[in-house]
N, C-alpha and C positions, 0 to 999 in steps of 0.2 A: 719302331715308333720314331718319328722325327721330332726335332726340337719344338716345332710349332704345336704338335699335339700335346707334348709335355707341358708347355706353357698354359694351354687350355686346362689341363688337369690341375695345375697349381692354382690358377684363377678359380676354378670350381671348388677346390678345397678351401680357399680363403673365403669365398662367398658362403659356403656351407657353414664354416666355423663362425662367421659373423652373424649369419642367420640364427644359429644356436645361441650365440652370445646375447643377441637382442631379445630372443625368446626367454632366456634365463634371467634377464633383468627384472622381469615381472613388475613392470611399472616404474622401476627406479631409473633415474637419468644416467646415461652413460658418461664416463669421464676418462680422459687419458687413453683413448683407444689407440691412437697412433703409436705411442710409446709401448703400450701393452703388446700390440701385434709385433712390433720390431723386436722386443725382448723375447717373444715366443719363437720367432723365426730365425733370428740372427745367430744364436748359439749353435743350433743343429746344422745350420747352413755352413758355418765356419768349420765345425767338426767334420762334416762330410767332405768339404773341399780339402782339408788337411789330410784326410784319409785318402781321397782320390789322388792327391799329389804326392802320396807316400811320405808325408811330413815335410815336403819341400815348401817352405813358407813363401819364397819368391814366386813359385809356380802357383800356389794357392791364391796369393794376392792377385796375380794376373788373371786367373780364372774368375775371381770375384770382381775384378775391375776396380780394385782399390790399391793404394800404396802399401808396400810391405810394412812400413812403420805403423800405418793405420791397422793393419792386420795384427801386428804384434801388440798394439794397445788393446784391441778387442780381445785377443787371446788372454791378456792379463786380466782384463775386466771380467771375463767368464772363467778364469782360472783354468785355461786350456794349455796343454804343452805341445 
């Protein structure tokens, strides 16, 4: 599978999750969706990149396209080692 197919799968997962979220609201107004989605996605994404990079924070930050200090801050935020 190439990276473009994988992107499509990620998009489909997000769309499906958001459809379920709106369905489950049952008439209530949504609030804070952006922060909610980021919180749900960011931690497992960082965990996977750290695992993929065999714990190398510099490499994981490069894969994520963020500064290593930003990665370290997010690791502390999510209590990751």
